[in-house]
FIKE-732354 format. One line per field, with one value per residue (C-alpha): residue number from 1; residue in one letter; x, y, z. Coordinates in pm, whole numbers. Last residue first. Example, Ala and Ser with C-alpha at 12.3 -4.5 7.8 and 13.67 -1.06 7.14 Angstrom:
2
pos [2, 1]
code [S, A]
X [1367, 1230]
Y [-106, -450]
Z [714, 780]
END
This chain:
582
pos [582, 581, 580, 579, 578, 577, 576, 575, 574, 573, 572, 571, 570, 569, 568, 567, 566, 565, 564, 563, 562, 561, 560, 559, 558, 557, 556, 555, 554, 553, 552, 551, 550, 549, 548, 547, 546, 545, 544, 543, 542, 541, 540, 539, 538, 537, 536, 535, 534, 533, 532, 531, 530, 529, 528, 527, 526, 525, 524, 523, 522, 521, 520, 519, 518, 517, 516, 515, 514, 513, 512, 511, 510, 509, 508, 507, 506, 505, 504, 503, 502, 501, 500, 499, 498, 497, 496, 495, 494, 493, 492, 491, 490, 489, 488, 487, 486, 485, 484, 483, 482, 481, 480, 479, 478, 477, 476, 475, 474, 473, 472, 471, 470, 469, 468, 467, 466, 465, 464, 463, 462, 461, 460, 459, 458, 457, 456, 455, 454, 453, 452, 451, 450, 449, 448, 447, 446, 445, 444, 443, 442, 441, 440, 439, 438, 437, 436, 435, 434, 433, 432, 431, 430, 429, 428, 427, 426, 425, 424, 423, 422, 421, 420, 419, 418, 417, 416, 415, 414, 413, 412, 411, 410, 409, 408, 407, 406, 405, 404, 403, 402, 401, 400, 399, 398, 397, 396, 395, 394, 393, 392, 391, 390, 389, 388, 387, 386, 385, 384, 383, 382, 381, 380, 379, 378, 377, 376, 375, 374, 373, 372, 371, 370, 369, 368, 367, 366, 365, 364, 363, 362, 361, 360, 359, 358, 357, 356, 355, 354, 353, 352, 351, 350, 349, 348, 347, 346, 345, 344, 343, 342, 341, 340, 339, 338, 337, 336, 335, 334, 333, 332, 331, 330, 329, 328, 327, 326, 325, 324, 323, 322, 321, 320, 319, 318, 317, 316, 315, 314, 313, 312, 311, 310, 309, 308, 307, 306, 305, 304, 303, 302, 301, 300, 299, 298, 297, 296, 295, 294, 293, 292, 291, 290, 289, 288, 287, 286, 285, 284, 283, 282, 281, 280, 279, 278, 277, 276, 275, 274, 273, 272, 271, 270, 269, 268, 267, 266, 265, 264, 263, 262, 261, 260, 259, 258, 257, 256, 255, 254, 253, 252, 251, 250, 249, 248, 247, 246, 245, 244, 243, 242, 241, 240, 239, 238, 237, 236, 235, 234, 233, 232, 231, 230, 229, 228, 227, 226, 225, 224, 223, 222, 221, 220, 219, 218, 217, 216, 215, 214, 213, 212, 211, 210, 209, 208, 207, 206, 205, 204, 203, 202, 201, 200, 199, 198, 197, 196, 195, 194, 193, 192, 191, 190, 189, 188, 187, 186, 185, 184, 183, 182, 181, 180, 179, 178, 177, 176, 175, 174, 173, 172, 171, 170, 169, 168, 167, 166, 165, 164, 163, 162, 161, 160, 159, 158, 157, 156, 155, 154, 153, 152, 151, 150, 149, 148, 147, 146, 145, 144, 143, 142, 141, 140, 139, 138, 137, 136, 135, 134, 133, 132, 131, 130, 129, 128, 127, 126, 125, 124, 123, 122, 121, 120, 119, 118, 117, 116, 115, 114, 113, 112, 111, 110, 109, 108, 107, 106, 105, 104, 103, 102, 101, 100, 99, 98, 97, 96, 95, 94, 93, 92, 91, 90, 89, 88, 87, 86, 85, 84, 83, 82, 81, 80, 79, 78, 77, 76, 75, 74, 73, 72, 71, 70, 69, 68, 67, 66, 65, 64, 63, 62, 61, 60, 59, 58, 57, 56, 55, 54, 53, 52, 51, 50, 49, 48, 47, 46, 45, 44, 43, 42, 41, 40, 39, 38, 37, 36, 35, 34, 33, 32, 31, 30, 29, 28, 27, 26, 25, 24, 23, 22, 21, 20, 19, 18, 17, 16, 15, 14, 13, 12, 11, 10, 9, 8, 7, 6, 5, 4, 3, 2, 1]
code [R, V, V, S, Q, P, E, I, P, K, A, S, G, F, I, Q, P, R, K, P, G, M, L, P, L, G, E, R, H, F, S, H, C, T, V, C, T, S, P, V, R, S, K, A, S, E, G, G, H, C, S, Q, C, M, A, A, N, P, M, I, V, D, Q, A, E, T, S, A, R, A, N, H, C, T, G, C, E, V, D, G, H, S, R, H, S, F, F, A, A, P, F, W, R, H, T, P, S, V, P, E, V, S, W, G, G, G, T, S, G, G, S, L, P, T, D, F, V, Q, H, C, G, E, C, L, G, R, G, F, R, G, K, I, T, Q, E, A, K, E, R, S, W, D, L, V, V, A, K, E, E, P, T, L, P, T, G, P, R, R, R, V, L, A, P, S, E, P, E, E, Y, G, G, R, L, A, V, A, D, Y, V, D, R, I, Q, K, F, M, T, E, P, T, G, H, I, M, E, R, D, P, I, Y, V, D, F, K, L, S, H, C, Q, H, C, H, R, D, F, S, L, P, L, M, Y, A, G, G, A, D, V, E, H, C, D, I, C, E, L, S, I, N, G, R, E, P, H, K, V, E, S, R, L, H, K, D, H, P, F, K, L, S, A, D, E, R, P, L, E, P, G, S, M, T, K, S, R, E, T, I, Q, L, A, A, D, V, L, V, T, P, R, F, D, P, H, D, N, G, F, D, T, V, N, R, L, R, T, D, G, S, Y, D, K, I, D, A, H, C, D, V, C, F, K, Q, D, S, R, A, V, T, S, N, G, Q, H, E, K, H, C, S, Q, C, A, Q, G, E, F, S, A, K, T, F, V, A, P, D, T, H, H, Q, I, G, S, H, C, V, V, C, T, E, D, Q, V, P, V, F, P, T, A, H, C, S, S, C, S, Q, G, F, F, K, H, A, S, S, I, G, G, T, S, W, W, T, T, P, A, A, A, V, R, Q, D, R, T, N, L, V, M, L, L, P, S, P, N, F, Y, L, S, A, I, W, P, V, V, F, M, A, V, A, A, V, L, A, G, I, W, A, W, S, R, M, S, L, G, V, R, G, V, N, V, K, S, R, S, L, L, N, E, L, E, D, G, L, P, Q, I, L, E, A, T, L, V, V, H, E, G, D, R, N, E, E, L, V, I, E, F, P, G, L, R, L, K, D, G, P, S, V, R, T, V, Q, A, L, T, D, N, L, Q, M, D, A, G, P, A, P, S, A, Y, M, E, R, N, R, I, S, F, E, A, H, H, L, L, V, R, P, D, P, L, H, L, E, C, D, N, G, R, G, A, R, I, T, E, S, E, V, E, V, D, R, I, S, V, G, G, R, A, R, R, T, I, H, R, I, T, C, K, M]
X [-76, -209, -382, -731, -695, -739, -968, -809, -807, -745, -468, -202, 181, 200, -128, -275, -398, -654, -516, -517, -666, -414, -569, -692, -464, -435, -103, 182, 312, 633, 742, 1014, 1319, 1571, 1317, 1431, 1806, 2126, 2458, 2627, 2888, 3239, 3156, 2798, 2639, 2291, 2276, 2463, 2393, 2656, 2682, 2375, 2142, 2240, 2128, 1837, 1709, 1735, 1444, 1379, 1052, 1053, 679, 776, 980, 1371, 1494, 1882, 1984, 1764, 1943, 1839, 2037, 2379, 2253, 2117, 2457, 2515, 2635, 2239, 2175, 2051, 1840, 1676, 1543, 1375, 1040, 878, 551, 439, 747, 696, 583, 489, 344, 232, -168, -222, -636, -622, -757, -1014, -1136, -1455, -1405, -1678, -1961, -2214, -2556, -2607, -2359, -1997, -1841, -1491, -1169, -861, -547, -231, -53, 287, 290, -23, -186, -3, -128, -463, -474, -195, -145, -526, -871, -923, -724, -997, -1247, -1201, -1147, -1502, -1676, -1496, -1612, -1959, -1917, -1800, -2041, -2356, -2201, -2222, -2597, -2621, -2433, -2086, -1900, -1574, -1388, -1021, -1000, -1109, -917, -1229, -1475, -1205, -1287, -966, -676, -479, -417, -413, -696, -812, -1145, -1330, -1622, -1412, -1127, -1394, -1555, -1192, -1114, -1445, -1371, -1028, -1139, -1439, -1196, -925, -1213, -1354, -1001, -923, -651, -322, -526, -425, -206, -289, -56, 75, -232, -134, 55, -229, -212, 51, 98, 481, 687, 1008, 889, 587, 764, 819, 684, 308, 330, 330, 578, 475, 747, 1021, 1046, 1222, 1334, 1078, 1063, 991, 1268, 1263, 1274, 1283, 1629, 1731, 1779, 2002, 1928, 2181, 2062, 2094, 1947, 1797, 1477, 1322, 1544, 1694, 1884, 2244, 2460, 2107, 1871, 1559, 1565, 1679, 1409, 1120, 800, 461, 177, -72, 53, 84, 399, 606, 788, 1084, 1080, 1366, 1376, 1633, 1366, 1098, 720, 464, 347, 39, -185, -509, -668, -934, -839, -452, -419, -81, -14, 289, 400, 767, 939, 1204, 1450, 1444, 1663, 1958, 2294, 2295, 1920, 1947, 1637, 1411, 1143, 877, 551, 292, 112, -98, 111, 46, 274, 512, 573, 697, 993, 1270, 1031, 864, 1165, 1328, 1182, 1267, 1633, 1665, 1690, 1534, 1288, 1120, 1187, 1418, 1750, 1839, 1848, 1685, 1422, 1177, 1131, 886, 869, 681, 598, 290, 144, 100, -194, -280, 30, -223, 96, 40, -336, -168, -466, -712, -469, -388, -55, 182, -120, -235, -112, -349, -407, -40, -98, -392, -303, -25, -180, -463, -183, -57, 272, 327, 214, 371, 223, -105, -114, 259, 279, 184, 227, 605, 612, 967, 929, 678, 901, 1141, 929, 1087, 1409, 1427, 1409, 1703, 1725, 1537, 1411, 1355, 1521, 1308, 984, 1091, 1036, 1313, 1310, 1287, 1668, 1842, 2139, 2148, 1833, 1617, 1340, 964, 796, 850, 633, 343, 397, 522, 317, 510, 336, 235, 547, 797, 631, 741, 1067, 1140, 1043, 1135, 1510, 1613, 1408, 1556, 1886, 1899, 1743, 2006, 2257, 2184, 2130, 2473, 2611, 2463, 2558, 2945, 2937, 2831, 3110, 3293, 3618, 3423, 3377, 3784, 4000, 4360, 4462, 4816, 4749, 4465, 4598, 4891, 4623, 4405, 4719, 4851, 4901, 4683, 4857, 4848, 5012, 4843, 4979, 4772, 4932, 4725, 4836, 4611, 4531, 4261, 4166, 4380, 4696, 4663, 4991, 5042, 4729, 4787, 4581, 4689, 4554, 4466, 4070, 4052, 4299, 4346, 4708, 4690, 5035, 4832, 4469, 4163, 3856, 3597, 3274, 3285, 3599, 3768, 4069, 4410, 4532, 4180, 3999, 3741, 3527, 3229, 2894, 2719, 3007, 3300, 3336, 3661, 3672, 3988, 3988, 3933, 3615, 3490, 3686, 3562, 3663, 3454, 3466, 3470, 3254, 3302, 3406, 3766, 3861, 3830, 4138, 4184, 4222, 4120, 4130, 3903, 3674, 3415, 3632, 3514, 3755, 3718, 3785, 3574, 3706, 3480, 3403, 3678, 4012, 4245, 4610, 4762, 5088, 5282, 5526, 5722, 5968, 6219, 6324, 6291, 5946, 5856, 5668, 5401, 5341, 5012, 5029, 4728, 4742, 4414, 4273, 3937]
Y [-2136, -2247, -1947, -2025, -1924, -1566, -1562, -1481, -1170, -1179, -922, -1192, -1199, -1373, -1425, -1123, -1096, -792, -569, -549, -296, 6, 80, 437, 733, 752, 602, 636, 368, 483, 582, 841, 845, 647, 574, 907, 760, 805, 723, 838, 1115, 1080, 885, 1004, 842, 764, 1123, 1258, 1199, 1357, 1754, 1676, 1652, 1972, 2134, 2001, 2178, 2064, 2084, 2286, 2478, 2774, 2820, 2659, 2989, 3082, 2807, 2862, 2490, 2328, 2391, 2017, 1858, 1849, 1927, 1566, 1457, 1166, 822, 773, 790, 472, 457, 794, 655, 912, 911, 1114, 1246, 1306, 1565, 1740, 1427, 1450, 1805, 1941, 1974, 2172, 2214, 2576, 2669, 2731, 3027, 3192, 2887, 2646, 2472, 2705, 2708, 3099, 3137, 3198, 3363, 3162, 3373, 3229, 3073, 2973, 2659, 2635, 2879, 2964, 2674, 2716, 3114, 2947, 2743, 2844, 3212, 3282, 3181, 2858, 2909, 3247, 2998, 2716, 2934, 3124, 2772, 2646, 2935, 2895, 2536, 2630, 2819, 2659, 2361, 2604, 2641, 2252, 2185, 2044, 1729, 1710, 1536, 1729, 1955, 2307, 2486, 2526, 2641, 2886, 3075, 3109, 3367, 3120, 2867, 2535, 2365, 2086, 2073, 1749, 1937, 2220, 2040, 1836, 2105, 2232, 1917, 1873, 2234, 2164, 1804, 1981, 2268, 2055, 1832, 2131, 2227, 1941, 1706, 1724, 1648, 1919, 1826, 1715, 1585, 1941, 2080, 2402, 2492, 2529, 2430, 2168, 2114, 2014, 2104, 1898, 1594, 1688, 1730, 1428, 1130, 1265, 1593, 1359, 1374, 1146, 902, 950, 832, 592, 318, 75, 72, 429, 674, 888, 1255, 1405, 1276, 1197, 1577, 1671, 1819, 1944, 1940, 2184, 2053, 1708, 1790, 2066, 2041, 2365, 2360, 2438, 2371, 2485, 2309, 2330, 2733, 2724, 2505, 2752, 2579, 2754, 2556, 2653, 2401, 2726, 2614, 2906, 2800, 3047, 3344, 3421, 3089, 2811, 2566, 2641, 2799, 2668, 2379, 2475, 2311, 2417, 2193, 2433, 2514, 2435, 2701, 2719, 2361, 2301, 2079, 2109, 2215, 2082, 2264, 2146, 1879, 1968, 1866, 1575, 1477, 1400, 1528, 1734, 2001, 2108, 1967, 2256, 2158, 2404, 2320, 1958, 1724, 2023, 2069, 1763, 1846, 1648, 1428, 1220, 1041, 1158, 854, 580, 755, 723, 336, 176, -110, -304, -665, -698, -880, -1256, -1296, -1141, -1387, -1134, -831, -578, -253, -417, -716, -503, -461, -140, -111, 251, 330, 589, 823, 964, 1124, 1331, 1501, 1215, 965, 1067, 961, 650, 427, 222, -175, -287, -656, -769, -1108, -1238, -869, -1039, -1307, -1111, -850, -1164, -1337, -1425, -1689, -2045, -2200, -2077, -1978, -1845, -1697, -2000, -2232, -2201, -2392, -2376, -1982, -2032, -1901, -1751, -1480, -1186, -1302, -1248, -1602, -1737, -1766, -1839, -2167, -2426, -2737, -2680, -2823, -3148, -3099, -3074, -3134, -2792, -2685, -2682, -2889, -3162, -3052, -3112, -2853, -3034, -2996, -3356, -3436, -3229, -3410, -3318, -3443, -3634, -3844, -3554, -3381, -3619, -3595, -3204, -3312, -3492, -3307, -2970, -2992, -3330, -3313, -3012, -3082, -3384, -3199, -2925, -3126, -3326, -3020, -2932, -3279, -3259, -2848, -3002, -3266, -3629, -3966, -3980, -3789, -3445, -3413, -3378, -3427, -3406, -3161, -3038, -2684, -2665, -2749, -2497, -2206, -2289, -2320, -1950, -1818, -1519, -1431, -1583, -1383, -1030, -758, -518, -345, -147, 130, 288, 660, 734, 401, 436, 467, 124, 6, -296, -411, -733, -782, -1077, -1106, -1397, -1392, -1182, -1290, -1145, -1149, -1033, -810, -500, -658, -718, -786, -1015, -979, -1321, -1573, -1842, -1891, -1874, -1607, -1402, -1545, -1381, -1540, -1338, -1462, -1121, -888, -964, -782, -630, -460, -233, -108, 219, 135, 52, 133, 28, -246, -354, -681, -804, -528, -576, -929, -1069, -1359, -1124, -930, -556, -518, -136, -45, 250, 82, 301, 150, -189, -504, -521, -350, -84, 111, 273, 655, 761, 948, 757, 799, 564, 424, 259, 6, -193, -467, -626, -985, -1035, -1125, -797, -787, -564, -385, -148, 19, 188, 483, 516, 825, 765]
Z [-936, -1304, -1465, -1677, -2000, -2148, -2429, -2796, -2977, -3371, -3430, -3544, -3608, -3266, -3076, -2902, -2537, -2470, -2233, -1835, -1666, -1518, -1212, -1148, -965, -599, -513, -795, -1045, -1116, -782, -744, -523, -703, -976, -1151, -1170, -903, -963, -633, -700, -857, -1175, -1253, -1571, -1372, -1266, -937, -571, -253, -348, -592, -270, -102, -444, -454, -135, 168, 412, 755, 648, 907, 1033, 1363, 1394, 1504, 1268, 1284, 1477, 1254, 953, 794, 578, 704, 1068, 1090, 1045, 812, 869, 877, 539, 421, 782, 658, 354, 125, -109, -357, -497, -133, -53, 255, 416, 802, 798, 1121, 1139, 1506, 1560, 1638, 2042, 2201, 2416, 2621, 2860, 2716, 2973, 2729, 2917, 2772, 2523, 2549, 2220, 2124, 2156, 1968, 2072, 1865, 2037, 2226, 2514, 2384, 2577, 2915, 2939, 2895, 3166, 3399, 3341, 3370, 3174, 3286, 3627, 3677, 3550, 3797, 4082, 4037, 3965, 4266, 4506, 4449, 4498, 4850, 4936, 4804, 5029, 5346, 5297, 5231, 5561, 5545, 5648, 5757, 5522, 5502, 5761, 5671, 5417, 5157, 5413, 5561, 5259, 4987, 4982, 5186, 4938, 5154, 4980, 5281, 5191, 5075, 4870, 4751, 4614, 4439, 4275, 4206, 3981, 3797, 3694, 3625, 3436, 3260, 3104, 2965, 2786, 2623, 2543, 2373, 2455, 2717, 3010, 3264, 3566, 3902, 4162, 4272, 4416, 4555, 4316, 4066, 3688, 3615, 3269, 3308, 2999, 3035, 3048, 2869, 2527, 2365, 2470, 2599, 2369, 2099, 1718, 1414, 1353, 1087, 712, 576, 815, 773, 1129, 1159, 1218, 1558, 1561, 1956, 2151, 1761, 1679, 1960, 2311, 2581, 2917, 3214, 3546, 3523, 3718, 3534, 3242, 3136, 2761, 2750, 2436, 2250, 2031, 2193, 2172, 1792, 1691, 1762, 1808, 1797, 1603, 1426, 1141, 909, 715, 505, 207, 98, -82, -313, -431, -310, -102, -402, -346, -546, -375, -150, 106, 241, 568, 637, 965, 959, 627, 464, 468, 261, -55, -93, -387, -452, -728, -1079, -1209, -1472, -1372, -1116, -1150, -1511, -1771, -1611, -1757, -1469, -1387, -1298, -1614, -1830, -2163, -2151, -2365, -2467, -2076, -2024, -2274, -2068, -1880, -2180, -2305, -1941, -1753, -1989, -2046, -1690, -1669, -1380, -1577, -1318, -1363, -1089, -1103, -1036, -1439, -1709, -1801, -1680, -1876, -1734, -1968, -2289, -2031, -1900, -2242, -2406, -2620, -2400, -2226, -2013, -2030, -2396, -2268, -1976, -1846, -1856, -1819, -1469, -1369, -1372, -1335, -1057, -982, -802, -953, -915, -841, -1102, -1297, -1471, -1637, -1735, -1864, -2127, -2132, -2501, -2675, -2748, -2506, -2338, -1986, -1997, -1624, -1412, -1723, -1676, -1335, -1245, -1155, -859, -579, -834, -923, -711, -747, -1100, -1337, -1530, -1914, -2244, -2053, -2363, -2180, -1857, -2106, -2029, -1659, -1404, -990, -875, -770, -434, -559, -253, -74, -388, -361, -392, -736, -801, -485, -623, -934, -1233, -1535, -1792, -2085, -2300, -2192, -2320, -2707, -2699, -2539, -2816, -3054, -2943, -2838, -2940, -3258, -3370, -3289, -3498, -3798, -3781, -3748, -4085, -4259, -4155, -4266, -4611, -4631, -4580, -4833, -4770, -4815, -4519, -4705, -4747, -4364, -4355, -4061, -4119, -3882, -3784, -3933, -3742, -3419, -3507, -3541, -3242, -3052, -3154, -2808, -2622, -2305, -1997, -1743, -1854, -1575, -1391, -1078, -794, -588, -374, -253, 66, 116, 464, 196, 50, -158, -356, -451, -716, -1016, -1229, -1590, -1744, -1677, -1342, -1130, -763, -559, -262, -175, 18, 114, -64, 123, -66, -262, -441, -430, -636, -496, -639, -387, -487, -795, -1007, -1217, -1399, -1430, -1264, -1176, -942, -622, -492, -143, -27, 347, 455, 622, 248, -55, -388, -694, -975, -1153, -1535, -1691, -2034, -1971, -2007, -2220, -2481, -2378, -2301, -1956, -1885, -1538, -1484, -1730, -1990, -2284, -2163, -2131, -1782, -1443, -1270, -988, -759, -594, -865, -889, -1115, -1239, -1477, -1447, -1776, -1693, -1973, -1857, -2128, -2145, -2487, -2529, -2304, -2012, -1996, -1641, -1601, -1262, -1182, -923, -730, -561, -336]
END
């Protein structure tokens, strides 16, 4: 969005100064930090105090954690701002003067409570002098320090010897939603993350030994399945040998995640990853917005042997090709008119077949019965309209067709003119042993013709790769079989993607399926497509994205990260881990 920020300054003698600043950004940050688009230079304003954004052509304001914001003299959190509304950010008054459908907004900022000389005036009028009470300034400082030490350390420690919170006291107080306090809570170093709040008031759950940092043995009581970031035998630096869990996962930082998400943590190694292992297939990367290699999907190149390959990029001279043993032209199914056997001409869209899973991340596997059968019938004989081939293994289909024709021959009533009279007889007419042998000979011949003909092998070849198989004595096969189908469900197994969070984007924006003529086409976007919306960590006009936006640090299938021996502050002597109170 485009924003005109109008700074209004009123002079002491009645004059008014107006300075306009033009800004174009996804969000407008307000604060006294130099990187804020709406710069509010006053010590009573936080570095990042609030943020303005456009949603559905309406402006919304949200304060930073710990920041106060008033909307029309009422405290507010995330709120919609209409033209004429007055926002108070510290001593500043912000007014939304104009909103042109979210495309261009005009904000005015005015300092209405300037810093005065109250402190200097108070000090000049003060007659207080601690020297007049008989003790020097240094003496009073020592007395204050001793009183603070007794109040903050000695008293809680003595009280904790006699005060042991019972289960009843750990019940949430319905009035203020806080756990009944113990004296040791006076020593809290900060708020607990949301993931640990359910036991956050029980310090001993993590701090098994007083004045000893949280040990890895305590962490793995709950987090026992944490795996390495990479194979430590290949990348020795990534083994994190000697590093404790809390080296990366910092608690007491308030209601936020304890996992590191900053970009620097990853690029410290990945900026020159080839220097650590010269034969690695990984490529150097420093920033998704301007220094990220193109995507290399993992494709199946041999469905029979389940051999995969990840060497070609989505923008290289030779694009990756998948061998899933399937024939499916997307372009023929995404035309404006597709013939439906019952509904006439219809128009298909991607969502008619591709459904997002319950988690909103990936697409559910496709199946013939749910997605193909309504258009592609497996009926194999016009004179037996109520029977269809089973969509399964060829052996199952061969047996089914032979059984069907055996039943038809023994029952009678088959209306094909070229069939023997005994097969076309009135249904239920009994047969002599000689007649029974005749109709069964016909059924075997008819079944083999169907299996090898247009409505047997021919139907399967429309979507599958079929190959000949030798027939031996006593074989129940049909002389052909079908290559197993193994479509890829995750092209990028080392990354994750949420389709639900991209639900407002048309499928064709990223997947050019209408131009795909073969099932071997890998219809995935390249990195440039994602970079059109996503930038690096410090992106201003695109969605800021760090490495962990798409990549998980601890990877499945790798060895577990074992706990380290606990250490006391300033000592290399290990101590035995204590039992964890849960």
